[in-house]
N, CA, C and O of each residue as an XYZ file, in Angstrom:
1032
protein
N      94.242    121.755    118.311
C      93.041    122.036    117.511
C      91.777    122.039    118.383
O      91.531    121.093    119.131
N      90.990    123.100    118.280
C      89.823    123.247    119.106
C      88.814    122.076    118.730
O      88.612    121.750    117.560
N      88.211    121.483    119.793
C      87.260    120.453    119.512
C      87.867    119.077    119.324
O      87.119    118.106    119.211
N      89.196    118.940    119.285
C      89.830    117.635    119.123
C      89.847    116.832    120.421
O      90.104    117.389    121.489
N      89.580    115.551    120.340
C      89.715    114.685    121.535
C      91.200    114.280    121.690
O      91.756    114.339    122.786
N      91.821    113.874    120.579
C      93.209    113.457    120.626
C      94.030    114.378    119.697
O      93.642    114.617    118.553
N      95.163    114.888    120.201
C      96.012    115.725    119.403
C      97.426    115.103    119.466
O      98.002    114.961    120.544
N      97.968    114.739    118.295
C      99.348    114.265    118.176
C     100.152    115.441    117.628
O      99.900    115.893    116.511
N     101.095    115.929    118.384
C     101.747    117.138    118.090
C     103.269    116.986    117.996
O     103.953    116.907    119.016
N     103.792    116.944    116.766
C     105.215    116.933    116.524
C     105.957    115.714    117.117
O     107.065    115.873    117.630
N     105.387    114.536    117.059
C     105.913    113.364    117.710
C     107.068    112.801    116.835
O     106.905    112.512    115.650
N     108.248    112.664    117.498
C     109.405    112.071    116.939
C     109.962    111.029    117.916
O     109.861    111.196    119.131
N     110.559    109.935    117.368
C     111.055    108.890    118.243
C     112.251    108.205    117.603
O     112.261    107.951    116.399
N     113.227    107.917    118.390
C     114.298    106.975    118.003
C     114.432    105.910    119.045
O     114.065    106.126    120.200
N     114.967    104.721    118.658
C     115.259    103.659    119.603
C     116.753    103.703    119.911
O     117.582    103.470    119.031
N     117.093    104.007    121.176
C     118.450    104.112    121.535
C     119.014    105.469    121.291
O     118.449    106.253    120.528
N     120.116    105.765    121.922
C     120.684    107.169    121.817
C     121.102    107.523    120.433
O     120.949    108.672    120.019
N     121.631    106.567    119.689
C     122.052    106.876    118.339
C     121.320    106.008    117.341
O     121.822    105.759    116.246
N     120.182    105.563    117.693
C     119.404    104.679    116.831
C     118.709    105.438    115.656
O     118.715    106.668    115.619
N     118.136    104.707    114.737
C     117.499    105.314    113.599
C     116.281    106.096    114.009
O     115.666    105.789    115.030
N     115.921    107.086    113.251
C     114.668    107.880    113.499
C     113.490    107.064    112.978
O     113.341    106.824    111.780
N     112.642    106.640    113.956
C     111.515    105.778    113.658
C     110.281    106.605    113.251
O     109.563    106.286    112.303
N     110.083    107.669    114.014
C     108.974    108.637    113.694
C     109.550    110.063    113.611
O     110.411    110.453    114.398
N     109.046    110.814    112.638
C     109.605    112.138    112.432
C     108.488    113.159    112.329
O     107.806    113.260    111.309
N     108.309    113.932    113.431
C     107.452    115.133    113.402
C     106.023    114.785    112.887
O     105.509    115.393    111.949
N     105.415    113.768    113.560
C     104.075    113.370    113.169
C     103.036    114.211    113.938
O     103.086    114.335    115.162
N     102.124    114.763    113.189
C     101.093    115.615    113.847
C      99.787    115.473    113.098
O      99.733    115.560    111.871
N      98.702    115.245    113.892
C      97.360    115.313    113.405
C      96.369    115.303    114.616
O      96.783    115.113    115.760
N      95.105    115.503    114.345
C      94.068    115.636    115.393
C      92.956    114.682    115.121
O      92.697    114.350    113.964
N      92.286    114.227    116.147
C      91.180    113.293    115.981
C      89.994    113.842    116.802
O      90.150    114.186    117.974
N      88.851    113.915    116.191
C      87.623    114.346    116.835
C      86.959    113.229    117.606
O      87.143    112.056    117.281
N      86.179    113.577    118.634
C      85.442    112.589    119.430
C      84.468    111.875    118.468
O      83.801    112.510    117.651
N      84.408    110.523    118.593
C      83.529    109.755    117.758
C      84.022    109.442    116.375
O      83.280    108.886    115.565
N      85.263    109.785    116.080
C      85.838    109.624    114.781
C      86.570    108.308    114.709
O      87.170    107.870    115.691
N      86.523    107.659    113.528
C      87.385    106.439    113.295
C      88.449    106.813    112.289
O      88.149    107.228    111.170
N      89.686    106.664    112.695
C      90.750    106.977    111.769
C      91.645    105.780    111.664
O      91.809    105.023    112.621
N      92.240    105.605    110.467
C      93.191    104.479    110.281
C      94.563    105.093    109.941
O      94.682    106.094    109.234
N      95.579    104.427    110.491
C      96.974    104.718    110.198
C      97.394    103.537    109.306
O      97.513    102.400    109.761
N      97.614    103.849    108.024
C      97.837    102.805    107.038
C      99.256    102.881    106.493
O      99.742    103.962    106.159
N      99.910    101.749    106.404
C     101.270    101.735    105.906
C     101.847    100.322    105.879
O     101.339     99.414    106.538
N     102.909    100.155    105.111
C     103.584     98.895    105.042
C     104.329     98.582    106.337
O     104.561     99.470    107.157
N     104.698     97.327    106.512
C     105.463     96.942    107.703
C     106.770     97.778    107.769
O     107.440     98.015    106.764
N     107.086     98.203    108.996
C     108.326     98.915    109.255
C     108.187    100.457    109.104
O     109.178    101.173    109.244
N     106.984    100.962    108.823
C     106.885    102.443    108.695
C     106.635    103.197    109.995
O     106.548    104.424    109.993
N     106.520    102.476    111.100
C     106.395    103.048    112.418
C     104.974    103.270    112.906
O     104.760    103.973    113.894
N     104.016    102.687    112.237
C     102.597    102.873    112.584
C     102.262    102.276    113.973
O     101.541    102.893    114.757
N     102.791    101.078    114.264
C     102.534    100.491    115.578
C     103.278    101.269    116.644
O     102.739    101.428    117.740
N     104.414    101.737    116.411
C     105.207    102.542    117.371
C     104.396    103.851    117.662
O     104.322    104.281    118.813
N     103.813    104.457    116.649
C     102.963    105.625    116.859
C     101.771    105.323    117.724
O     101.420    106.107    118.606
N     101.123    104.156    117.471
C      99.982    103.743    118.305
C     100.400    103.607    119.711
O      99.673    104.035    120.608
N     101.577    103.011    119.968
C     102.047    102.809    121.344
C     102.353    104.150    122.013
O     102.184    104.282    123.225
N     102.793    105.128    121.258
C     103.043    106.464    121.812
C     101.692    107.115    122.190
O     101.562    107.746    123.240
N     100.709    106.945    121.315
C      99.395    107.529    121.628
C      98.817    106.900    122.880
O      98.193    107.599    123.678
N      99.007    105.590    123.080
C      98.454    104.882    124.272
C      99.282    105.066    125.500
O      98.877    104.606    126.568
N     100.431    105.718    125.417
C     101.284    105.894    126.572
C     102.175    104.723    126.871
O     102.765    104.686    127.951
N     102.312    103.768    125.989
C     103.091    102.575    126.152
C     104.550    102.761    125.833
O     105.394    101.987    126.283
N     104.861    103.806    125.042
C     106.261    104.152    124.664
C     106.433    105.647    124.841
O     105.515    106.429    124.592
N     107.596    106.020    125.264
C     107.923    107.444    125.401
C     108.424    107.985    124.072
O     109.018    107.270    123.264
N     108.158    109.302    123.869
C     108.613    110.034    122.665
C     109.870    110.763    122.945
O     110.104    111.148    124.091
N     110.693    110.976    121.974
C     111.824    111.801    122.074
C     111.488    113.318    121.976
O     112.090    114.149    122.655
N     110.542    113.626    121.137
C     110.035    114.949    120.951
C     108.531    114.934    120.748
O     107.963    113.914    120.359
N     107.893    116.047    121.005
C     106.475    116.167    120.797
C     105.670    115.643    121.978
O     106.206    115.275    123.023
N     104.334    115.627    121.758
C     103.453    115.147    122.833
C     102.124    114.663    122.251
O     101.761    115.039    121.137
N     101.430    113.865    122.969
C     100.059    113.416    122.600
C      99.142    113.874    123.719
O      99.383    113.604    124.896
N      98.057    114.593    123.317
C      97.106    115.112    124.289
C      95.811    114.385    124.121
O      95.365    114.159    122.996
N      95.185    114.005    125.236
C      93.841    113.392    125.279
C      92.972    114.386    126.011
O      93.157    114.631    127.203
N      92.026    114.956    125.297
C      91.149    115.981    125.864
C      91.929    117.090    126.509
O      91.533    117.601    127.557
N      93.074    117.488    125.882
C      93.891    118.612    126.323
C      94.910    118.272    127.345
O      95.666    119.159    127.742
N      94.998    117.016    127.823
C      95.935    116.604    128.876
C      96.961    115.648    128.272
O      96.592    114.748    127.518
N      98.240    115.827    128.592
C      99.306    114.986    128.060
C      99.155    113.501    128.466
O      98.851    113.190    129.618
N      99.368    112.624    127.522
C      99.425    111.174    127.811
C     100.842    110.821    128.116
O     101.712    110.975    127.259
N     101.111    110.348    129.314
C     102.480    110.035    129.701
C     102.633    108.567    130.129
O     103.746    108.066    130.290
N     101.514    107.907    130.306
C     101.553    106.430    130.674
C     100.198    105.850    130.269
O      99.234    106.567    129.998
N     100.172    104.451    130.242
C      98.899    103.833    129.906
C      97.822    104.123    130.971
O      98.106    104.322    132.152
N      96.596    104.132    130.490
C      95.447    104.370    131.418
C      94.217    103.739    130.808
O      94.239    103.326    129.648
N      93.186    103.663    131.544
C      91.889    103.075    131.093
C      91.166    104.055    130.143
O      90.135    103.713    129.565
N      91.708    105.258    129.988
C      91.081    106.176    129.049
C      91.408    105.767    127.584
O      90.665    106.090    126.657
N      92.524    105.057    127.412
C      92.907    104.483    126.085
C      93.066    103.009    126.212
O      93.923    102.599    126.996
N      92.361    102.180    125.551
C      92.443    100.742    125.644
C      92.980    100.160    124.310
O      92.520    100.552    123.238
N      93.908     99.266    124.379
C      94.523     98.667    123.252
C      93.911     97.287    122.883
O      93.721     96.429    123.745
N      93.624     97.112    121.631
C      93.174     95.765    121.107
C      94.250     95.299    120.114
O      94.631     96.060    119.225
N      94.741     94.068    120.251
C      95.747     93.563    119.386
C      95.290     92.235    118.766
O      94.212     91.718    119.060
N      96.164     91.708    117.893
C      95.874     90.458    117.188
C      95.695     89.254    118.118
O      94.862     88.378    117.886
N      96.505     89.246    119.173
C      96.572     88.029    119.992
C      95.506     88.009    121.081
O      95.528     87.108    121.919
N      94.585     88.950    121.110
C      93.380     88.974    121.937
C      93.723     89.264    123.381
O      93.000     90.038    124.008
N      94.795     88.688    123.970
C      95.219     88.945    125.311
C      94.244     88.431    126.370
O      94.125     89.027    127.440
N      93.542     87.325    126.081
C      92.611     86.665    127.017
C      93.394     85.786    127.990
O      94.403     85.181    127.626
N      92.920     85.727    129.217
C      93.529     84.806    130.191
C      92.907     83.423    130.035
O      91.703     83.282    130.251
N      93.657     82.417    129.678
C      93.112     81.117    129.303
C      92.372     80.407    130.419
O      91.533     79.549    130.143
N      92.656     80.738    131.679
C      91.997     80.012    132.812
C      90.689     80.704    133.245
O      89.956     80.202    134.097
N      90.419     81.871    132.631
C      89.186     82.562    133.012
C      88.077     82.432    131.899
O      88.359     82.427    130.701
N      86.871     82.332    132.360
C      85.733     82.209    131.432
C      85.533     83.521    130.608
O      86.109     84.567    130.907
N      84.725     83.403    129.606
C      84.442     84.612    128.832
C      83.983     85.780    129.716
O      84.496     86.892    129.596
N      83.035     85.524    130.585
C      82.525     86.548    131.484
C      83.604     87.072    132.415
O      83.678     88.275    132.663
N      84.435     86.190    132.929
C      85.528     86.633    133.860
C      86.603     87.436    133.101
O      87.239     88.323    133.670
N      86.795     87.117    131.822
C      87.711     87.917    131.011
C      87.187     89.317    130.763
O      87.935     90.293    130.822
N      85.864     89.408    130.476
C      85.302     90.725    130.282
C      85.297     91.582    131.589
O      85.440     92.804    131.564
N      85.127     90.879    132.699
C      85.136     91.519    134.031
C      86.492     92.099    134.414
O      86.589     93.011    135.235
N      87.516     91.559    133.809
C      88.898     91.827    134.223
C      89.218     93.295    134.390
O      89.794     93.702    135.399
N      88.834     94.117    133.370
C      89.131     95.518    133.425
C      88.320     96.312    134.427
O      88.646     97.469    134.693
N      87.278     95.733    134.990
C      86.420     96.386    135.969
C      86.757     96.081    137.404
O      86.236     96.712    138.324
N      87.662     95.077    137.603
C      87.970     94.629    138.932
C      88.648     95.703    139.855
O      88.531     95.676    141.080
N      89.338     96.612    139.196
C      90.006     97.685    139.963
C      89.264     99.022    139.818
O      89.759    100.062    140.252
N      88.082     98.983    139.208
C      87.310    100.207    138.955
C      86.520    100.693    140.132
O      86.078    101.842    140.145
N      86.327     99.852    141.125
C      85.520    100.197    142.316
C      84.042    100.293    142.095
O      83.362    100.937    142.894
N      83.490     99.684    141.046
C      82.094     99.690    140.791
C      81.305     98.760    141.719
O      81.804     97.696    142.083
N      80.084     99.141    142.107
C      79.247     98.178    142.850
C      79.140     96.915    142.069
O      79.162     96.953    140.839
N      79.024     95.782    142.737
C      79.007     94.475    142.074
C      77.850     94.370    141.070
O      78.056     93.858    139.970
N      76.665     94.828    141.406
C      75.527     94.688    140.506
C      75.778     95.542    139.229
O      75.457     95.097    138.127
N      76.336     96.736    139.370
C      76.588     97.579    138.217
C      77.654     96.944    137.268
O      77.530     96.967    136.043
N      78.680     96.391    137.901
C      79.677     95.711    137.073
C      79.132     94.475    136.333
O      79.449     94.246    135.166
N      78.302     93.685    137.040
C      77.696     92.551    136.388
C      76.767     92.951    135.214
O      76.757     92.312    134.162
N      75.987     94.033    135.437
C      75.084     94.507    134.386
C      75.842     95.048    133.205
O      75.401     94.894    132.066
N      76.982     95.685    133.446
C      77.779     96.187    132.348
C      78.367     95.064    131.524
O      78.344     95.098    130.294
N      78.913     94.031    132.239
C      79.464     92.914    131.525
C      78.401     92.219    130.689
O      78.671     91.852    129.545
N      77.196     92.028    131.225
C      76.100     91.383    130.523
C      75.725     92.152    129.324
O      75.498     91.584    128.255
N      75.651     93.482    129.477
C      75.272     94.396    128.360
C      76.252     94.206    127.178
O      75.817     94.076    126.033
N      77.554     94.191    127.452
C      78.542     94.165    126.355
C      78.683     92.771    125.811
O      79.004     92.615    124.633
N      78.451     91.706    126.642
C      78.410     90.378    126.076
C      77.246     90.259    125.086
O      77.401     89.666    124.018
N      76.080     90.819    125.435
C      74.933     90.828    124.502
C      75.286     91.602    123.277
O      74.924     91.162    122.186
N      75.970     92.734    123.361
C      76.344     93.513    122.237
C      77.157     92.746    121.190
O      76.942     92.897    119.987
N      78.115     91.902    121.682
C      78.961     91.157    120.780
C      78.427     89.798    120.490
O      79.081     89.007    119.811
N      77.244     89.498    120.988
C      76.620     88.217    120.658
C      77.203     86.999    121.350
O      77.233     85.918    120.763
N      77.667     87.144    122.581
C      78.348     86.014    123.237
C      77.698     85.629    124.571
O      78.333     84.975    125.399
N      76.462     86.020    124.782
C      75.800     85.703    126.048
C      75.746     84.235    126.314
O      75.891     83.803    127.457
N      75.535     83.439    125.262
C      75.432     81.959    125.402
C      76.766     81.312    125.596
O      76.812     80.105    125.834
N      77.872     82.039    125.510
C      79.214     81.492    125.695
C      79.894     82.071    126.896
O      81.116     81.984    127.015
N      79.135     82.664    127.797
C      79.655     83.388    128.957
C      80.542     82.495    129.837
O      81.524     82.966    130.410
N      80.187     81.181    129.944
C      80.945     80.309    130.839
C      82.053     79.511    130.149
O      82.763     78.721    130.772
N      82.178     79.755    128.792
C      83.213     79.047    128.026
C      84.593     79.597    128.367
O      84.760     80.741    128.789
N      85.576     78.713    128.161
C      86.989     79.187    128.251
C      87.472     79.651    126.863
O      86.910     79.212    125.860
N      88.449     80.483    126.774
C      88.959     80.945    125.471
C      89.339     79.814    124.538
O      89.165     79.943    123.326
N      89.853     78.707    125.061
C      90.290     77.613    124.221
C      89.107     76.908    123.551
O      89.302     76.130    122.617
N      87.900     77.169    124.014
C      86.702     76.605    123.425
C      86.025     77.512    122.377
O      84.948     77.220    121.857
N      86.702     78.598    122.107
C      86.141     79.578    121.165
C      86.980     79.669    119.900
O      88.183     79.412    119.928
N      86.352     80.031    118.802
C      87.095     80.331    117.564
C      87.862     81.674    117.739
O      87.632     82.442    118.673
N      88.777     81.896    116.786
C      89.530     83.122    116.804
C      88.617     84.340    116.738
O      88.846     85.317    117.451
N      87.590     84.300    115.897
C      86.646     85.419    115.800
C      85.930     85.651    117.099
O      85.792     86.808    117.497
N      85.465     84.636    117.790
C      84.853     84.762    119.092
C      85.745     85.346    120.119
O      85.336     86.192    120.915
N      87.018     84.883    120.109
C      87.976     85.454    121.077
C      88.141     86.921    120.867
O      88.211     87.694    121.823
N      88.205     87.314    119.618
C      88.355     88.787    119.405
C      87.091     89.559    119.863
O      87.175     90.701    120.315
N      85.954     88.916    119.733
C      84.712     89.570    120.187
C      84.722     89.728    121.774
O      84.243     90.720    122.323
N      85.278     88.721    122.430
C      85.480     88.818    123.904
C      86.410     89.985    124.226
O      86.145     90.729    125.171
N      87.512     90.170    123.454
C      88.445     91.212    123.648
C      87.766     92.605    123.448
O      88.013     93.560    124.185
N      86.888     92.654    122.391
C      86.159     93.916    122.110
C      85.215     94.212    123.318
O      85.168     95.344    123.799
N      84.475     93.195    123.795
C      83.570     93.384    124.919
C      84.310     93.876    126.174
O      83.842     94.755    126.897
N      85.480     93.272    126.398
C      86.260     93.652    127.578
C      86.686     95.107    127.483
O      86.600     95.848    128.462
N      87.157     95.530    126.275
C      87.491     96.943    126.050
C      86.328     97.869    126.273
O      86.458     98.897    126.937
N      85.144     97.494    125.698
C      83.958     98.365    125.788
C      83.474     98.464    127.255
O      82.980     99.511    127.675
N      83.616     97.398    128.008
C      83.101     97.409    129.399
C      83.830     98.447    130.220
O      83.240     98.999    131.149
N      85.066     98.735    129.929
C      85.805     99.787    130.670
C      85.320    101.184    130.309
O      85.583    102.160    131.011
N      84.606    101.246    129.195
C      84.032    102.551    128.647
C      85.214    103.592    128.515
O      85.179    104.662    129.124
N      86.234    103.240    127.713
C      87.306    104.197    127.496
C      86.930    105.336    126.573
O      85.922    105.244    125.872
N      87.703    106.399    126.551
C      87.455    107.467    125.640
C      87.983    107.147    124.254
O      87.443    107.628    123.258
N      89.029    106.342    124.178
C      89.597    105.970    122.848
C      89.953    104.499    122.883
O      90.460    103.987    123.881
N      89.665    103.796    121.725
C      90.086    102.440    121.557
C      91.154    102.395    120.467
O      90.958    102.878    119.352
N      92.260    101.815    120.819
C      93.406    101.667    119.943
C      93.399    100.233    119.409
O      93.257     99.282    120.178
N      93.553    100.080    118.091
C      93.500     98.747    117.457
C      94.743     98.548    116.602
O      94.977     99.285    115.644
N      95.526     97.556    116.954
C      96.749     97.251    116.157
C      96.510     95.990    115.351
O      96.717     94.880    115.843
N      96.079     96.158    114.124
C      95.784     95.052    113.216
C      94.957     93.971    113.911
O      95.338     92.800    113.898
N      93.862     94.341    114.500
C      93.112     93.423    115.389
C      92.553     92.204    114.634
O      92.336     91.172    115.269
N      92.311     92.266    113.327
C      91.671     91.191    112.632
C      92.678     90.453    111.651
O      92.307     89.595    110.850
N      93.970     90.869    111.794
C      94.982     90.383    110.820
C      95.169     88.888    110.837
O      95.574     88.325    109.820
N      94.893     88.207    111.947
C      95.141     86.728    112.088
C      93.962     85.939    111.666
O      94.027     84.710    111.679
N      92.846     86.584    111.278
C      91.566     85.856    110.999
C      91.454     85.635    109.542
O      92.072     86.341    108.745
N      90.643     84.624    109.162
C      90.283     84.404    107.752
C      89.402     85.538    107.191
O      88.783     86.284    107.950
N      89.356     85.652    105.909
C      88.706     86.779    105.227
C      87.237     86.916    105.658
O      86.807     88.027    105.968
N      86.432     85.796    105.688
C      85.060     86.006    105.993
C      84.824     86.371    107.463
O      83.901     87.130    107.761
N      85.624     85.854    108.371
C      85.504     86.182    109.799
C      85.885     87.646    109.966
O      85.229     88.389    110.697
N      86.941     88.050    109.289
C      87.360     89.470    109.342
C      86.313     90.427    108.849
O      86.091     91.476    109.454
N      85.645     90.072    107.722
C      84.561     90.925    107.235
C      83.434     90.978    108.222
O      82.838     92.038    108.415
N      83.113     89.854    108.864
C      81.987     89.821    109.835
C      82.264     90.717    111.029
O      81.395     91.457    111.489
N      83.529     90.632    111.534
C      83.884     91.430    112.682
C      84.002     92.929    112.337
O      83.747     93.791    113.177
N      84.388     93.214    111.100
C      84.416     94.608    110.712
C      83.015     95.182    110.674
O      82.805     96.334    111.054
N      82.056     94.393    110.222
C      80.649     94.831    110.232
C      80.155     95.023    111.716
O      79.504     96.014    112.044
N      80.483     94.072    112.548
C      80.110     94.125    113.984
C      80.710     95.395    114.629
O      80.007     96.142    115.310
N      82.039     95.629    114.399
C      82.694     96.776    114.960
C      82.022     98.094    114.538
O      81.796     98.998    115.342
N      81.712     98.152    113.213
C      81.113     99.380    112.678
C      79.744     99.631    113.326
O      79.440    100.776    113.661
N      78.914     98.605    113.513
C      77.635     98.736    114.185
C      77.757     99.227    115.573
O      77.049    100.143    115.994
N      78.718     98.580    116.341
C      78.972     98.957    117.730
C      79.446    100.418    117.821
O      78.963    101.195    118.643
N      80.407    100.764    116.949
C      80.970    102.078    116.927
C      79.876    103.143    116.708
O      79.890    104.184    117.364
N      78.940    102.886    115.796
C      77.935    103.879    115.523
C      76.935    103.941    116.639
O      76.370    105.010    116.871
N      76.673    102.850    117.357
C      75.725    102.926    118.536
C      76.407    103.606    119.729
O      75.800    104.406    120.442
N      77.664    103.271    119.921
C      78.401    103.766    121.126
C      79.070    105.124    120.905
O      79.442    105.794    121.869
N      79.228    105.536    119.626
C      79.959    106.763    119.279
C      81.380    106.735    119.790
O      81.895    107.717    120.322
N      82.017    105.546    119.608
C      83.387    105.412    120.077
C      84.397    106.132    119.141
O      84.174    106.297    117.941
N      85.495    106.540    119.758
C      86.641    107.052    119.005
C      87.629    105.952    118.837
O      88.093    105.389    119.828
N      87.982    105.610    117.586
C      88.830    104.432    117.325
C      89.999    104.926    116.498
O      89.810    105.688    115.549
N      91.247    104.490    116.856
C      92.425    104.629    116.067
C      92.904    103.266    115.709
O      93.270    102.470    116.574
N      92.903    102.984    114.377
C      93.194    101.670    113.875
C      94.462    101.690    113.066
O      94.617    102.486    112.140
N      95.394    100.779    113.436
C      96.608    100.582    112.621
C      96.367     99.336    111.761
O      95.943     98.290    112.251
N      96.656     99.489    110.453
C      96.466     98.362    109.531
C      97.367     98.544    108.331
O      97.857     99.642    108.068
N      97.592     97.410    107.570
C      98.214     97.512    106.303
C      97.254     97.058    105.227
O      97.650     96.865    104.077
N      95.970     96.883    105.596
C      94.919     96.408    104.680
C      94.150     97.639    104.192
O      93.441     98.267    104.978
N      94.278     97.992    102.914
C      93.634     99.126    102.319
C      92.118     99.005    102.481
O      91.457     99.943    102.925
N      91.566     97.819    102.109
C      90.124     97.697    102.171
C      89.595     97.802    103.591
O      88.511     98.358    103.766
N      90.263     97.320    104.595
C      89.881     97.485    105.999
C      89.799     98.951    106.343
O      88.813     99.430    106.902
N      90.886     99.666    105.987
C      90.908    101.098    106.332
C      89.756    101.861    105.660
O      89.136    102.735    106.266
N      89.484    101.512    104.393
C      88.379    102.165    103.668
C      87.018    101.789    104.240
O      86.110    102.621    104.254
N      86.861    100.608    104.691
C      85.537    100.169    105.149
C      85.149    100.789    106.509
O      83.980    101.056    106.789
N      86.190    101.004    107.338
C      85.919    101.397    108.688
C      86.076    102.895    108.966
O      85.416    103.391    109.880
N      86.894    103.635    108.248
C      87.433    104.890    108.666
C      86.668    106.110    108.122
O      86.034    106.051    107.069
N      86.752    107.215    108.879
C      86.306    108.493    108.446
C      87.512    109.189    107.675
O      87.346    109.870    106.663
N      88.702    108.949    108.250
C      89.908    109.511    107.591
C      91.044    108.475    107.660
O      91.115    107.694    108.610
N      91.911    108.471    106.674
C      93.041    107.619    106.623
C      94.309    108.424    106.554
O      94.404    109.376    105.780
N      95.305    108.047    107.369
C      96.612    108.695    107.327
C      97.622    107.671    106.778
O      97.900    106.657    107.418
N      98.151    107.949    105.611
C      99.105    107.086    104.940
C     100.515    107.389    105.380
O     100.975    108.522    105.243
N     101.214    106.392    105.910
C     102.603    106.694    106.425
C     103.605    106.127    105.407
O     103.348    105.148    104.705
N     104.732    106.787    105.374
C     105.866    106.323    104.573
C     106.988    106.077    105.566
O     107.037    106.707    106.622
N     107.917    105.133    105.221
C     108.964    104.716    106.194
C     110.258    105.491    106.003
O     110.431    106.237    105.039
N     111.161    105.287    106.957
C     112.566    105.708    106.923
C     112.839    107.213    106.705
O     113.411    107.588    105.682
N     112.446    108.046    107.626
C     111.708    107.776    108.879
C     110.220    107.724    108.661
O     109.723    108.084    107.594
N     109.497    107.266    109.693
C     108.021    107.216    109.620
C     107.434    108.603    109.670
O     107.619    109.342    110.637
N     106.720    108.948    108.607
C     106.132    110.210    108.513
C     104.694    110.102    107.868
O     104.419    109.165    107.119
N     103.831    111.046    108.168
C     102.569    111.101    107.439
C     102.786    111.598    106.026
O     103.155    112.747    105.783
N     102.537    110.669    105.094
C     102.703    111.030    103.639
C     101.452    111.742    103.072
O     101.564    112.665    102.265
N     100.268    111.294    103.512
C      98.999    111.898    102.941
C      97.865    111.572    103.905
O      97.833    110.524    104.550
N      96.950    112.511    103.970
C      95.682    112.375    104.664
C      94.545    112.232    103.651
O      94.450    113.027    102.716
N      93.709    111.257    103.821
C      92.542    111.030    102.918
C      91.283    111.075    103.712
O      91.082    110.239    104.592
N      90.395    112.053    103.427
C      89.077    112.116    104.035
C      88.123    111.388    103.141
O      88.092    111.602    101.930
N      87.313    110.490    103.770
C      86.434    109.608    102.966
C      85.035    110.155    102.959
O      84.392    110.257    104.004
N      84.549    110.516    101.759
C      83.170    111.021    101.616
C      82.307    109.875    101.218
O      81.686    109.915    100.156
N      82.241    108.857    102.023
C      81.410    107.692    101.780
C      80.454    107.389    102.937
O      80.870    107.359    104.095
N      79.165    107.164    102.621
C      78.203    106.901    103.701
C      78.506    105.536    104.291
O      79.089    104.683    103.621
N      78.106    105.320    105.564
C      78.216    104.055    106.235
C      76.887    103.494    106.447
O      75.954    104.263    106.680
N      76.690    102.145    106.388
C      77.708    101.105    106.049
C      78.104    101.191    104.615
O      77.383    101.759    103.796
N      79.255    100.629    104.295
C      79.856    100.758    102.989
C      79.775     99.509    102.187
O      79.671     98.416    102.742
N      79.820     99.646    100.874
C      79.735     98.574     99.955
C      81.089     98.404     99.272
O      81.477     99.290     98.510
N      81.809     97.352     99.493
C      83.123     97.204     98.939
C      83.155     97.127     97.418
O      84.198     97.334     96.797
N      81.987     96.822     96.818
C      81.928     96.706     95.379
C      81.509     98.008     94.680
O      81.507     98.108     93.453
N      81.148     99.023     95.527
C      80.688    100.298     94.989
C      81.772    100.995     94.248
O      82.937    100.844     94.617
N      81.463    101.780     93.183
C      82.454    102.439     92.357
C      83.181    103.512     93.113
O      84.357    103.743     92.831
N      82.527    104.221     94.109
C      83.235    105.206     94.892
C      84.274    104.553     95.819
O      85.365    105.077     96.044
N      83.877    103.378     96.346
C      84.823    102.633     97.195
C      86.081    102.233     96.423
O      87.205    102.353     96.910
N      85.844    101.752     95.198
C      86.932    101.368     94.338
C      87.808    102.515     93.897
O      89.007    102.373     93.655
N      87.127    103.713     93.800
C      87.884    104.920     93.377
C      88.883    105.248     94.484
O      90.043    105.531     94.184
N      88.467    105.220     95.768
C      89.340    105.522     96.841
C      90.398    104.425     96.991
O      91.537    104.721     97.351
N      90.058    103.223     96.736
C      90.995    102.096     96.747
C      92.145    102.336     95.796
O      93.308    102.168     96.162
N      91.821    102.731     94.565
C      92.813    103.017     93.542
C      93.651    104.205     93.961
O      94.872    104.208     93.803
N      92.999    105.196     94.487
C      93.778    106.425     94.907
C      94.841    106.054     95.907
O      96.008    106.424     95.780
N      94.398    105.300     96.924
C      95.353    104.957     97.962
C      96.437    103.982     97.494
O      97.605    104.113     97.862
N      96.038    103.011     96.683
C      97.030    102.106     96.101
C      98.081    102.865     95.332
O      99.269    102.561     95.444
N      97.662    103.864     94.540
C      98.617    104.687     93.805
C      99.501    105.447     94.714
O     100.660    105.661     94.358
N      99.056    105.887     95.885
C      99.890    106.624     96.837
C     100.962    105.690     97.402
O     102.095    106.103     97.651
N     100.585    104.427     97.598
C     101.595    103.454     98.103
C     102.693    103.229     97.057
O     103.870    103.120     97.401
N     102.308    103.161     95.804
C     103.267    103.022     94.777
C     104.210    104.248     94.699
O     105.411    104.118     94.462
N     103.643    105.380     94.899
C     104.449    106.607     94.880
C     105.490    106.621     96.044
O     106.662    106.947     95.851
N     104.989    106.241     97.287
C     105.906    106.264     98.388
C     106.994    105.229     98.223
O     108.108    105.431     98.707
N     106.697    104.080     97.529
C     107.730    103.075     97.331
C     108.728    103.538     96.303
O     109.927    103.308     96.460
N     108.254    104.197     95.233
C     109.172    104.736     94.215
C     110.047    105.798     94.778
O     111.224    105.869     94.424
N     109.524    106.639     95.649
C     110.250    107.727     96.232
C     111.346    107.170     97.127
O     112.486    107.633     97.098
N     110.977    106.147     97.940
C     111.980    105.558     98.839
C     113.119    104.917     98.042
O     114.289    105.002     98.414
N     112.742    104.281     96.950
C     113.764    103.643     96.103
C     114.688    104.679     95.519
O     115.901    104.466     95.487
N     114.165    105.780     95.060
C     115.002    106.864     94.453
C     115.958    107.426     95.502
O     117.146    107.613     95.239
N     115.428    107.691     96.685
C     116.182    108.261     97.763
C     117.298    107.269     98.164
O     118.426    107.696     98.410
N     117.018    106.007     98.232
C     118.003    104.983     98.593
C     119.113    104.941     97.579
O     120.288    104.883     97.942
N     118.747    104.969     96.268
C     119.736    104.932     95.237
C     120.660    106.154     95.215
O     121.847    106.069     94.901
N     120.056    107.288     95.561
C     120.869    108.481     95.609
C     121.837    108.411     96.787
O     122.619    109.338     96.999
């Protein structure tokens, strides 16, 4: 698709030579600066799809293109954020954020300025010398976000990044992420099973159904940002998506019984 930053084209995947079909002919496009969510219940293949997009897993069929070029292995053009933060416990906050820049060949002053900039952006300048064990879960995730931003990737992949946090911390980080995304014009692909999270952050939502994993429905959100979770339009989309989940569950049950 012309103008797309990421193109997922006919991606299918099985585990093992005779294993089950995990993904079946998944195709969609993502524009630069767009936030999209892949929404589905556990086991529908959404994390597998994200790993294929990032080059962490090979596909049996199809391809993923980043700016027109096939993704065949992980690179700093696509950075993954996960629930477990991936921080090195013996390194300070600043040293963890510096990690992705150590092989980038940047002049020392430029690397230091970039780290400082993104620590300021996530509000952790005063914790720069702290170790991860001295931080809350929310702060650790902010360090992981700063580390990803410091690399300045073209795409940030998020696999349920706030799933291990309490509700209020999750809401706070969603607000922070939305503000950063709008300032930096980042392209984000988010995997989640949280309908409200997908609605709050995304421009479009792709609902997946399982066995095999396929795109069941695409939902384009005509909601201004920042969003109000109590707004009637927000609740309208919530009900629409919830009903789609009920439909996919009923369909799966019917097919299984047949």
